C-alpha positions as CSV (number, residue, x, y, z in Angstrom):
1,M,159.1,97.7,-185.4
2,N,160.3,94.2,-185.4
3,N,157.8,91.4,-186.1
4,K,158.1,88.3,-184.0
5,S,157.4,84.8,-185.1
6,Q,154.1,83.4,-183.8
7,S,154.7,80.8,-181.1
8,N,151.4,79.0,-181.9
9,T,152.5,75.7,-183.3
10,C,149.1,75.2,-185.1
11,V,150.3,78.0,-187.4
12,P,152.7,76.4,-190.0
13,L,156.2,77.9,-190.2
14,V,157.0,79.4,-193.6
15,S,160.7,79.5,-194.6
16,V,161.4,82.6,-196.8
17,I,164.5,82.5,-198.9
18,V,165.8,85.7,-200.4
19,P,168.5,85.1,-203.1
20,N,170.1,88.3,-204.0
21,Y,172.7,89.5,-206.6
22,N,173.2,93.2,-207.2
23,H,169.6,94.2,-206.6
24,Y,170.2,96.9,-204.0
25,D,167.8,99.3,-205.8
26,Y,164.9,96.8,-205.4
27,L,165.8,95.3,-202.1
28,E,163.9,97.8,-199.9
29,Q,160.7,97.1,-201.6
30,R,161.3,93.3,-201.6
31,L,162.3,93.2,-197.9
32,Q,159.3,95.3,-196.8
33,S,156.9,93.1,-198.8
34,I,158.2,90.3,-196.7
35,A,158.4,92.0,-193.3
36,K,154.8,93.3,-193.6
37,Q,153.1,90.2,-194.7
38,T,149.8,89.5,-192.9
39,Y,151.1,86.1,-192.1
40,S,153.9,86.5,-189.6
41,N,155.0,83.0,-188.6
42,L,158.2,83.3,-190.8
43,E,161.9,82.4,-190.7
44,I,163.9,84.5,-193.2
45,I,167.0,83.2,-194.9
46,L,169.0,85.8,-196.7
47,L,171.7,85.0,-199.3
48,D,173.9,87.3,-201.3
49,D,175.8,86.0,-204.3
50,A,178.9,88.3,-204.1
51,S,177.2,91.5,-204.9
52,S,179.3,94.5,-206.0
53,D,176.6,97.1,-205.1
54,K,175.4,98.1,-201.5
55,S,173.2,95.0,-201.2
56,V,175.2,93.3,-198.4
57,S,175.0,96.4,-196.1
58,R,171.2,96.6,-196.6
59,L,170.7,92.9,-196.0
60,E,172.8,93.1,-192.8
61,E,170.6,96.0,-191.5
62,F,167.5,94.1,-192.2
63,S,168.9,90.9,-190.5
64,L,169.5,93.1,-187.4
65,S,166.0,94.7,-187.6
66,D,163.8,91.6,-188.0
67,A,164.1,88.8,-185.3
68,R,162.7,86.3,-187.8
69,V,166.0,86.4,-190.0
70,K,167.4,82.9,-189.2
71,T,170.7,83.3,-191.2
72,F,172.5,85.6,-193.7
73,I,174.9,83.7,-196.1
74,K,177.3,85.8,-198.0
75,N,179.2,84.2,-200.9
76,S,182.8,85.4,-201.5
77,D,182.6,84.3,-205.1
78,N,179.6,84.4,-207.5
79,S,178.0,81.2,-208.0
80,G,176.7,82.0,-211.4
81,S,173.4,80.2,-210.8
82,A,170.2,81.3,-209.1
83,F,169.4,77.6,-208.8
84,V,172.5,77.0,-206.7
85,Q,171.4,79.7,-204.4
86,W,168.0,77.9,-204.1
87,I,169.7,74.8,-203.0
88,K,171.9,76.6,-200.5
89,G,168.9,78.4,-199.0
90,V,166.8,75.2,-198.8
91,E,169.6,73.5,-196.7
92,Q,168.8,76.1,-194.1
93,A,165.1,75.9,-194.2
94,S,163.0,74.2,-191.5
95,G,159.5,75.4,-192.2
96,K,156.5,73.4,-193.5
97,Y,156.3,75.7,-196.5
98,L,158.9,77.5,-198.6
99,W,158.9,80.7,-200.5
100,I,161.6,81.7,-202.9
101,A,161.3,85.4,-202.8
102,E,163.5,86.7,-205.6
103,S,165.2,89.9,-204.6
104,D,164.1,92.1,-207.5
105,D,160.4,91.0,-207.3
106,C,157.8,92.0,-204.6
107,S,154.5,90.9,-203.4
108,D,151.1,91.7,-202.1
109,L,151.0,91.7,-198.3
110,H,148.4,88.9,-198.3
111,F,150.6,86.6,-200.5
112,I,151.7,84.1,-197.9
113,E,148.4,84.1,-196.0
114,C,146.4,83.3,-199.2
115,L,148.6,80.5,-200.4
116,V,149.1,78.9,-197.0
117,E,145.4,78.6,-196.8
118,Q,145.2,76.8,-200.1
119,L,148.0,74.4,-199.3
120,E,146.4,73.6,-195.9
121,Q,143.3,72.7,-197.7
122,Q,145.1,70.5,-200.2
123,P,147.5,68.3,-198.2
124,K,148.6,66.5,-201.5
125,A,149.6,69.8,-203.1
126,A,153.3,70.3,-203.8
127,L,152.8,74.0,-204.5
128,A,150.2,76.7,-204.8
129,Y,150.9,79.7,-206.9
130,C,149.1,83.0,-208.1
131,H,149.0,85.4,-210.9
132,S,152.1,87.7,-211.5
133,N,152.1,91.2,-212.8
134,W,155.0,92.6,-214.6
135,I,156.5,95.8,-213.3
136,D,159.4,98.0,-214.5
137,A,162.3,99.3,-212.6
138,E,160.2,102.1,-211.1
139,S,157.4,99.7,-210.1
140,N,155.1,100.9,-212.8
141,P,152.7,98.2,-214.0
142,L,153.4,96.4,-217.2
143,G,150.4,94.2,-217.4
144,L,149.6,90.6,-216.4
145,M,152.0,87.7,-217.1
146,D,150.5,85.3,-219.4
147,I,150.6,81.6,-218.4
148,H,148.1,80.3,-221.0
149,V,149.4,79.7,-224.5
150,P,147.4,78.8,-227.8
151,Y,148.5,75.2,-227.6
152,F,146.6,74.5,-224.3
153,K,143.0,73.3,-224.8
154,E,141.8,75.2,-221.8
155,N,142.8,78.4,-220.0
156,Y,142.8,77.2,-216.6
157,W,144.1,80.4,-215.0
158,L,140.8,82.2,-215.3
159,T,139.8,80.7,-211.9
160,D,141.1,78.9,-208.9
161,F,142.0,75.3,-209.6
162,C,143.9,72.2,-208.3
163,L,145.2,69.8,-211.0
164,D,146.8,66.5,-210.9
165,G,150.4,67.1,-211.4
166,D,150.9,64.1,-213.7
167,E,148.4,65.5,-216.0
168,V,150.1,68.9,-215.9
169,N,153.4,67.1,-216.8
170,R,151.8,65.2,-219.7
171,N,149.6,67.9,-221.2
172,L,151.1,71.2,-220.3
173,M,154.8,71.1,-219.3
174,P,156.0,70.0,-222.7
175,Y,154.7,73.3,-224.2
176,R,155.6,75.7,-221.3
177,N,156.8,75.8,-217.9
178,V,153.5,76.9,-216.3
179,V,155.1,78.0,-213.0
180,R,156.6,81.0,-214.7
181,N,157.9,82.9,-211.8
182,A,159.3,81.2,-208.6
183,S,158.3,84.2,-206.5
184,S,154.7,83.6,-207.3
185,A,154.7,80.1,-205.6
186,L,154.6,78.7,-202.1
187,F,156.0,75.2,-201.9
188,R,155.5,72.3,-199.5
189,I,159.0,71.7,-198.4
190,T,159.1,67.9,-198.2
191,P,158.3,67.3,-201.9
192,F,160.5,70.3,-202.7
193,K,163.5,68.9,-201.0
194,A,162.8,65.4,-202.7
195,A,162.6,66.9,-206.2
196,L,165.8,69.1,-205.7
197,K,167.8,65.9,-205.3
198,G,167.1,65.0,-209.0
199,V,168.3,68.2,-210.4
200,S,172.0,69.3,-211.1
201,P,172.3,72.9,-212.0
202,S,173.3,73.1,-215.6
203,G,171.4,75.7,-217.6
204,R,168.7,78.6,-217.7
205,I,165.8,76.2,-217.5
206,D,166.8,74.1,-214.5
207,D,163.6,75.2,-212.8
208,W,161.5,73.7,-215.7
209,L,163.0,70.3,-215.0
210,F,162.6,70.7,-211.3
211,Y,158.9,71.4,-211.5
212,V,158.4,68.3,-213.6
213,L,159.9,66.3,-210.8
214,L,158.1,68.2,-208.2
215,L,154.7,67.7,-209.7
216,K,155.0,63.9,-210.4
217,G,152.6,62.2,-208.1
218,N,151.5,65.5,-206.5
219,I,148.9,68.2,-206.9
220,L,149.4,71.7,-208.5
221,C,147.1,74.5,-207.0
222,F,146.4,77.9,-208.4
223,V,144.8,81.0,-206.8
224,N,143.2,83.4,-209.2
225,R,144.6,86.5,-207.5
226,E,147.4,89.0,-208.6
227,L,149.5,88.7,-205.6
228,N,153.1,88.7,-207.1
229,F,155.0,91.3,-209.0
230,C,157.8,90.4,-211.3
231,R,160.2,93.1,-212.2
232,L,161.7,93.8,-215.7
233,H,164.8,95.9,-215.7
234,S,168.0,96.4,-217.5
235,G,169.8,93.9,-215.3
236,N,167.6,91.0,-216.3
237,F,167.5,90.9,-220.0
238,S,168.5,87.2,-219.5
239,R,164.6,86.7,-219.5
240,S,164.9,87.3,-223.3
241,L,166.6,84.8,-225.5
242,T,168.7,85.7,-228.5
243,S,169.1,84.0,-232.0
244,Q,172.2,82.4,-230.7
245,S,171.0,81.3,-227.2
246,Y,167.8,79.9,-228.6
247,V,169.7,77.0,-230.1
248,S,171.0,76.2,-226.5
249,N,167.5,76.5,-225.3
250,I,166.2,74.0,-227.8
251,K,168.9,71.5,-226.6
252,Q,167.8,72.1,-222.9
253,R,164.2,71.7,-223.8
254,I,164.9,68.5,-225.4
255,G,166.4,67.4,-222.1
256,V,163.0,68.3,-220.4
257,F,161.2,66.3,-223.1
258,R,163.4,63.3,-222.5
259,K,162.9,63.5,-218.7
260,I,159.1,63.7,-219.1
261,I,159.1,60.7,-221.4
262,A,161.4,58.8,-218.9
263,E,158.9,59.6,-216.0
264,Y,155.9,58.5,-218.1
265,P,157.1,55.4,-220.1
266,D,153.5,54.7,-221.1
267,G,153.4,57.7,-223.4
268,V,153.1,61.5,-223.5
269,N,151.2,62.6,-226.6
270,S,152.1,66.3,-226.2
271,V,155.8,65.9,-226.4
272,E,155.9,65.4,-230.3
273,P,153.7,68.5,-231.1
274,A,155.7,70.5,-228.6
275,L,158.9,69.6,-230.3
276,K,157.5,70.6,-233.7
277,I,156.6,74.0,-232.4
278,L,160.0,74.5,-230.7
279,W,161.8,73.6,-233.9
280,R,159.4,75.8,-236.1
281,N,160.2,78.7,-233.9
282,R,164.0,78.3,-234.0
283,F,164.3,81.2,-236.5
284,K,162.1,83.8,-234.6
285,Y,165.0,85.6,-233.0
286,K,166.8,85.7,-236.4
287,S,163.6,87.2,-237.9
288,V,163.8,89.9,-235.1
289,D,167.5,90.4,-235.9
290,T,166.5,91.2,-239.5
291,L,164.1,93.7,-238.5
292,I,166.6,95.4,-236.2
293,T,169.1,95.8,-239.0
294,R,166.2,97.7,-240.9
295,H,164.7,99.7,-238.1
296,Q,166.3,103.0,-239.0
297,S,164.2,103.0,-242.2
298,F,160.8,102.5,-240.4
299,G,160.2,106.1,-239.7
300,T,158.0,106.6,-236.7
301,Y,157.1,103.1,-235.7
302,A,155.5,101.0,-233.0
303,L,155.7,97.4,-231.8
304,Y,152.5,95.5,-231.4
305,G,152.8,92.9,-228.7
306,F,154.6,93.2,-225.3
307,N,156.6,89.9,-225.1
308,D,160.1,88.7,-224.9
309,L,160.6,89.4,-228.7
310,S,159.8,93.0,-228.3
311,K,161.9,93.2,-225.2
312,Y,164.8,91.8,-227.2
313,F,164.1,94.2,-230.1
314,I,164.2,97.3,-227.8
315,S,167.3,96.2,-226.0
316,R,169.2,96.1,-229.4
317,C,167.9,99.2,-231.2
318,T,169.5,102.5,-231.3
319,S,166.2,104.3,-232.6
320,K,163.5,103.3,-230.1
321,P,159.8,102.7,-231.1
322,L,157.4,105.5,-230.2
323,V,155.2,103.1,-228.3
324,I,154.5,99.3,-227.7
325,F,150.8,98.2,-228.1
326,D,149.4,95.4,-225.9
327,K,145.8,94.8,-224.9
328,K,146.9,94.4,-221.2
329,I,149.0,97.5,-220.8
330,I,147.7,100.8,-219.3
331,D,149.5,104.1,-218.9
332,S,153.0,102.8,-218.4
333,S,156.4,102.6,-219.9
334,Y,159.2,100.0,-220.5
335,S,162.9,100.9,-220.9
336,G,161.9,104.4,-221.9
337,T,159.2,103.4,-224.4
338,S,155.5,104.2,-223.6
339,L,153.0,101.4,-223.5
340,S,149.4,101.7,-224.7
341,R,146.5,99.9,-225.9
342,V,146.3,100.1,-229.6
343,D,142.7,101.5,-229.6
344,D,143.8,104.3,-227.1
345,F,146.4,105.6,-229.5
346,D,146.4,108.1,-232.4
347,L,147.6,105.8,-235.1
348,V,148.2,108.6,-237.6
349,Q,151.4,109.4,-235.8
350,L,152.9,106.2,-237.1
351,D,154.5,105.3,-240.3
352,T,155.0,101.6,-239.4
353,V,153.7,99.0,-237.0
354,I,155.6,95.8,-236.3
355,V,153.6,92.9,-235.2
356,M,155.7,91.0,-232.7
357,S,153.5,87.9,-232.3
358,I,153.8,84.7,-234.3
359,Y,150.4,83.2,-233.5
360,Y,148.2,86.2,-233.5
361,Q,149.4,88.0,-236.7
362,V,146.2,87.7,-238.6
363,Q,144.1,88.9,-235.7
364,M,146.4,91.8,-235.0
365,R,146.4,92.9,-238.6
366,K,142.6,92.9,-238.6
367,I,142.6,95.1,-235.5
368,L,144.8,97.6,-237.1
369,Q,142.8,97.6,-240.2
370,S,139.6,98.0,-238.2
371,L,141.1,101.0,-236.5
372,G,141.9,102.6,-239.9
373,F,145.7,102.4,-239.8
374,K,147.1,103.4,-243.3
375,G,150.7,102.9,-242.6
376,R,153.1,99.8,-243.1
377,V,152.5,96.7,-241.2
378,L,155.5,94.3,-240.8
379,C,155.4,90.8,-239.3
380,L,157.9,88.3,-238.1
381,E,158.7,85.7,-240.8
382,V,159.0,82.3,-239.3
383,K,159.0,79.4,-241.7
């Protein structure tokens, strides 16, 4: 059954951009999570970046089945950049609000309705976003995506909030891109287009720089609901850095620091401590590499901490860990490895536990000790 756009001009139009590249296996879930939104006044812009799977045929079928599809752009050559696809889609968009619906992610059916309501209440907000849950290739839950990090004085994401964008740029963005997944956000299109003019696609953290420009002089809003689902699968290990690419990441992060300093010439106190943390962490992937070379000697082992380092570790090991421990994970799996809470697991099965966190090593060791683990505990060595 086709959904028709609402003709009521009082209901804002939302432009939905779906940039796709070889995500046929996930497209059906993504497209249905758009088509069945409780908010129906949409225009849908489909893009395919020269996929080699069956994506194009599925997108063509969808474009014929839903009258709200405005255009379907098929690249003959791969652009090599998701951000380039964003730009191409935005050029076609005419809505008041914009959603970048990544093709391997999916959403709750109330996603647009909830975030439109927030943006309508905050006319100075450039975007509103929500919590994201990690899911695997089979849509099994992998836990909540953390936004808060230990360097932040306050965990804002425990409740709804609206923050001054300049304060976000000064105090939070040097440490982390707090808009961690584009699919989790609904944007006001006017400031989005204005910010887009200041970014030339050049690297893997183009979006971080973009959000700095977008938030300057605007408001950032957050809705404390889990309405977005971000998928981890074998095709997107680019989410995890490597010991080699982390050097490139440092250079790009320095570019973000410079941009923040340029935008706020009166001073940004958080840039210097953020730079020190970045520099201190430059060897963390090398530390994981060292563990990988030894992993055959660990016996039956577990990773403690479900994060980019553990994903990197698993992607490069021939002998997989028996389990990954994380306080947020319940009854699921990742890349063939089961996920569990540490206190739900019979630890006598394990010879070794590798703590995959830099900042919570002491606490995690104490938890293992309190649970009576008698085996070997290894930690990342970052000097």
